[in-house]
KEKESE-727164 format. One line per field, with one value per residue (C-alpha): residue number from 1; residue in one letter; chain; y negated, z, x negated. Coordinates in steps of 0.1 Angstrom, whole numbers, plus 5000, padded with zeros to 4 digits. Each point is the difference from the previous one (the first is absolute). Example, Ala and Ser with C-alpha at 12.3 -4.5 7.8 and 13.67 -1.06 7.14 Angstrom:
n = [1 / 2]
res = [a / s]
chain = [A / A]
c2 = [5045 / 4966]
c3 = [5078 / 4993]
c1 = [4877 / 4986]
// end
This chain:
n = [1 / 2 / 3 / 4 / 5 / 6 / 7 / 8 / 9 / 10 / 11 / 12 / 13 / 14 / 15 / 16 / 17 / 18 / 19 / 20 / 21 / 22 / 23 / 24 / 25 / 26 / 27 / 28 / 29 / 30 / 31 / 32 / 33 / 34 / 35 / 36 / 37 / 38 / 39 / 40 / 41 / 42 / 43 / 44 / 45 / 46 / 47 / 48 / 49 / 50 / 51 / 52 / 53 / 54 / 55 / 56 / 57 / 58 / 59 / 60 / 61 / 62 / 63 / 64 / 65 / 66 / 67 / 68 / 69 / 70 / 71 / 72 / 73 / 74 / 75 / 76 / 77 / 78 / 79 / 80 / 81 / 82 / 83 / 84 / 85 / 86 / 87 / 88 / 89 / 90 / 91 / 92 / 93 / 94 / 95 / 96 / 97 / 98 / 99 / 100 / 101 / 102 / 103 / 104 / 105 / 106 / 107 / 108]
res = [m / e / e / i / l / n / d / q / v / w / e / s / l / r / g / v / l / p / p / e / k / g / q / r / g / a / p / r / s / p / n / r / p / i / v / e / a / i / l / y / k / h / m / t / g / t / p / w / r / e / l / p / r / e / l / g / p / w / i / t / v / i / n / r / f / t / r / w / r / k / e / g / l / w / r / k / v / l / e / v / l / a / s / d / s / r / y / a / w / a / r / t / d / g / l / f / g / p / v / d / e / r / d / d / p / r / c / r]
chain = [A / A / A / A / A / A / A / A / A / A / A / A / A / A / A / A / A / A / A / A / A / A / A / A / A / A / A / A / A / A / A / A / A / A / A / A / A / A / A / A / A / A / A / A / A / A / A / A / A / A / A / A / A / A / A / A / A / A / A / A / A / A / A / A / A / A / A / A / A / A / A / A / A / A / A / A / A / A / A / A / A / A / A / A / A / A / A / A / A / A / A / A / A / A / A / A / A / A / A / A / A / A / A / A / A / A / A / A]
c2 = [6730 / 5018 / 4984 / 5017 / 4986 / 4999 / 4969 / 5016 / 5009 / 4967 / 4982 / 5021 / 4990 / 4963 / 4996 / 5016 / 4979 / 4964 / 4973 / 4996 / 4963 / 4989 / 4971 / 4981 / 5004 / 5020 / 5019 / 5036 / 5030 / 5017 / 5028 / 5027 / 5004 / 5000 / 5028 / 5019 / 4996 / 5014 / 5030 / 5005 / 5002 / 5026 / 5021 / 5000 / 4996 / 4971 / 4978 / 4965 / 4983 / 5022 / 4992 / 4991 / 4963 / 4998 / 5008 / 4969 / 4991 / 5029 / 4977 / 4986 / 5035 / 5012 / 4967 / 5003 / 5037 / 4994 / 4972 / 5019 / 5031 / 4980 / 4983 / 5033 / 4990 / 5029 / 5026 / 4984 / 5001 / 5037 / 5006 / 4984 / 5021 / 5032 / 4995 / 5004 / 5036 / 4988 / 4987 / 5028 / 5000 / 4967 / 5015 / 4977 / 5021 / 4980 / 4996 / 4978 / 5002 / 4974 / 4982 / 5016 / 4976 / 5008 / 4984 / 4970 / 4972 / 4984 / 5029 / 4994]
c3 = [5150 / 5011 / 4992 / 4970 / 5006 / 5034 / 5011 / 4996 / 4964 / 4993 / 5012 / 4975 / 4972 / 5007 / 4986 / 4967 / 4993 / 4989 / 5027 / 5010 / 4996 / 4965 / 4984 / 4992 / 4998 / 5023 / 5028 / 4991 / 5017 / 5024 / 4985 / 5027 / 4994 / 4962 / 5004 / 5023 / 4975 / 4972 / 5021 / 5012 / 4963 / 4994 / 5030 / 4995 / 4963 / 5006 / 4969 / 5003 / 5002 / 5030 / 5022 / 5036 / 5004 / 5030 / 4977 / 4979 / 4967 / 4976 / 4971 / 5021 / 5008 / 4964 / 4988 / 5025 / 4993 / 4963 / 5004 / 5024 / 4978 / 4969 / 5020 / 5014 / 5036 / 5005 / 4993 / 5027 / 5024 / 4993 / 5005 / 5034 / 5009 / 4987 / 5022 / 5031 / 5006 / 5010 / 4965 / 4980 / 4978 / 4985 / 4972 / 4974 / 4969 / 4985 / 5028 / 4988 / 4962 / 4979 / 5017 / 4990 / 4975 / 5010 / 5034 / 4987 / 4988 / 4981 / 4976 / 4990]
c1 = [6564 / 4969 / 4967 / 4983 / 4965 / 4984 / 4981 / 4965 / 5007 / 5016 / 4969 / 4979 / 5024 / 5000 / 4965 / 5011 / 5031 / 5001 / 5007 / 5036 / 5000 / 5008 / 4982 / 5032 / 5037 / 5021 / 4983 / 4991 / 5017 / 4976 / 4980 / 5006 / 5038 / 4993 / 4974 / 5024 / 5028 / 4979 / 4989 / 5036 / 5011 / 4973 / 5008 / 5038 / 5005 / 5023 / 5006 / 4985 / 5034 / 5010 / 4970 / 5010 / 5005 / 4978 / 4970 / 5007 / 5017 / 4996 / 4991 / 4971 / 4989 / 5000 / 4984 / 4972 / 4995 / 4998 / 4975 / 4978 / 5001 / 4989 / 4972 / 4987 / 5009 / 5025 / 4973 / 4979 / 5029 / 5004 / 4963 / 5002 / 5031 / 4985 / 4969 / 5023 / 5011 / 5035 / 5005 / 4984 / 5030 / 4988 / 4980 / 4986 / 5006 / 5028 / 5024 / 5028 / 4996 / 5017 / 5029 / 5033 / 5014 / 5036 / 4992 / 4983 / 5023 / 4971 / 5002 / 5036]
// end
């Protein structure tokens, strides 16, 4: 799969996202493939459950996205992306509204 974020943009995003090392429990999935999976979903319209496996477990992606969105971190990610002309499509006016409940097993 082609890389969605280049290294320069990723370095800008690292300062916005929480540390990749969790405080306890199982190790956290790295943030970069999670961000790329969320962006892939936006660009392709792919349902959460059908995200490519190489981007990580879909449930991890949706959980991280939901948490970041509630904490306001996703808006900061979009602001960083929108500041780069290559990612002008990353507007901050409501991209990714509410998670589609049909794709979220927690809503069943």
